[in-house]
C-alpha positions as CSV (number, residue, x, y, z in Angstrom):
1,M,-189.9,-13.1,81.8
2,K,-191.1,-11.6,78.4
3,N,-190.5,-8.2,79.7
4,I,-187.0,-9.2,80.7
5,I,-186.3,-10.6,77.3
6,S,-187.8,-7.6,75.5
7,T,-186.0,-5.0,77.6
8,T,-182.7,-6.8,77.1
9,F,-183.3,-7.2,73.3
10,V,-184.0,-3.3,73.1
11,S,-181.0,-2.6,74.9
12,M,-178.9,-4.8,72.8
13,V,-180.5,-3.3,69.6
14,K,-179.4,0.2,70.8
15,Q,-175.8,-0.9,71.3
16,R,-175.3,-3.4,68.4
17,G,-178.0,-3.1,65.9
18,I,-180.5,-5.8,65.1
19,D,-178.4,-7.8,62.6
20,K,-175.9,-8.8,65.3
21,I,-178.4,-10.1,67.7
22,T,-179.0,-14.0,67.7
23,V,-181.1,-16.2,70.1
24,K,-177.8,-17.3,71.6
25,A,-176.6,-13.8,72.2
26,L,-180.0,-12.7,73.7
27,I,-180.3,-15.7,76.0
28,D,-176.6,-15.2,77.2
29,E,-177.4,-11.7,77.9
30,C,-180.6,-12.5,79.8
31,N,-178.9,-15.3,81.5
32,I,-181.6,-17.7,80.7
33,S,-181.9,-21.1,79.0
34,R,-182.8,-21.6,75.2
35,Q,-185.8,-23.5,76.5
36,T,-186.9,-20.5,78.5
37,F,-186.6,-18.3,75.5
38,Y,-188.5,-20.6,73.2
39,Y,-191.2,-21.0,76.0
40,H,-192.1,-17.3,75.4
41,F,-191.1,-16.6,71.9
42,R,-190.7,-18.5,68.6
43,D,-187.8,-16.3,67.4
44,I,-186.2,-13.0,67.3
45,M,-188.9,-11.5,65.0
46,E,-191.6,-12.4,67.5
47,V,-189.5,-10.5,70.2
48,I,-189.6,-7.6,68.0
49,E,-193.3,-7.8,67.4
50,W,-194.0,-8.2,70.9
51,S,-191.8,-5.3,71.9
52,M,-193.2,-3.0,69.3
53,E,-196.8,-3.9,70.2
54,R,-196.0,-3.3,74.0
55,A,-194.4,0.2,73.2
56,A,-197.2,1.2,70.9
57,R,-199.9,0.1,73.5
58,A,-198.1,2.3,76.2
59,M,-197.8,5.1,73.9
60,L,-201.4,5.0,73.1
61,E,-202.5,4.6,76.7
62,H,-200.5,7.7,77.5
63,S,-201.9,9.7,74.6
64,L,-205.5,8.8,75.5
65,E,-205.0,10.6,78.8
66,A,-204.4,13.9,76.8
67,D,-207.1,16.6,76.9
68,T,-207.0,17.5,73.2
69,P,-206.3,15.6,70.0
70,E,-203.4,17.8,69.4
71,E,-201.9,17.0,72.8
72,A,-202.4,13.3,72.1
73,L,-200.7,13.5,68.7
74,G,-197.9,15.5,70.5
75,I,-197.4,12.5,72.8
76,L,-197.3,10.1,70.0
77,I,-194.8,12.2,68.0
78,S,-192.6,12.9,71.0
79,S,-192.6,9.2,72.0
80,T,-191.4,8.2,68.5
81,L,-188.8,10.9,68.5
82,N,-187.6,9.8,71.9
83,N,-187.0,6.3,70.4
84,R,-185.6,7.5,67.1
85,D,-182.2,5.7,67.5
86,L,-184.0,2.5,68.1
87,I,-186.6,3.0,65.3
88,L,-183.7,3.8,62.8
89,R,-181.6,0.9,63.7
90,L,-184.6,-1.4,63.3
91,M,-185.4,0.2,59.9
92,D,-181.8,0.0,58.7
93,S,-181.5,-3.6,59.5
94,Q,-181.7,-6.5,57.2
95,K,-185.0,-7.4,58.7
96,R,-186.6,-4.1,57.6
97,E,-189.1,-5.8,55.3
98,Q,-190.3,-8.1,58.0
99,I,-190.5,-5.3,60.5
100,E,-192.4,-3.0,58.2
101,A,-195.0,-5.9,57.8
102,L,-195.8,-5.8,61.5
103,D,-199.2,-4.4,62.7
104,F,-197.5,-1.5,64.4
105,W,-196.5,0.0,61.1
106,A,-199.9,-0.3,59.7
107,F,-201.1,2.8,61.7
108,G,-201.5,5.6,59.3
109,I,-199.1,8.2,61.0
110,C,-196.4,5.6,61.5
111,G,-194.8,6.4,58.1
112,L,-194.9,10.2,58.9
113,L,-193.4,9.4,62.3
114,L,-190.7,7.5,60.6
115,Q,-189.9,10.4,58.5
116,C,-189.7,12.7,61.6
117,C,-187.0,10.3,62.9
118,R,-184.7,11.1,60.0
119,K,-184.9,14.9,60.8
120,D,-182.7,16.9,63.1
121,H,-185.6,19.1,64.4
122,V,-189.3,18.5,64.5
123,D,-191.9,21.1,65.7
124,V,-194.1,18.6,67.6
125,E,-196.9,21.0,68.3
126,N,-197.0,22.1,64.7
127,L,-197.0,18.7,63.4
128,A,-199.7,17.5,65.7
129,A,-201.9,20.4,64.6
130,Q,-201.4,19.6,60.9
131,I,-202.3,15.9,61.4
132,C,-205.3,17.0,63.4
133,R,-206.4,19.2,60.5
134,M,-206.3,16.1,58.2
135,I,-208.8,14.2,60.5
136,P,-212.3,14.3,59.0
137,G,-214.8,16.5,60.9
138,R,-212.0,18.6,62.7
139,T,-211.5,22.2,61.7
């Protein structure tokens, strides 16, 4: 049920933006009761946090399968760029301050990836190589 709520929420954000999504709108879209929603989540911010953690975990797992650090960073960068519209909608919302405080944004490269979302073109391989050069012990 958490996956259904999260997936529906993400879909709604892409269509409407985050500021127009209420618990009522989300439960109506999911066709669930208010009680079901509150069994799984406290509020919309918890849905956002859970959804971001799930996406970050999946992205990290995929990047750990890479053969090189550059390839792993390329996966992280590409995944971020693939979700650029969603990320920008979240960051342009009235909840931006709360969203930035979530653990997902604590990762060092997230700010850099957010900047990439605002660009029309990003050279993923070059950016991954640059980030790898910044990692201590790498040449």
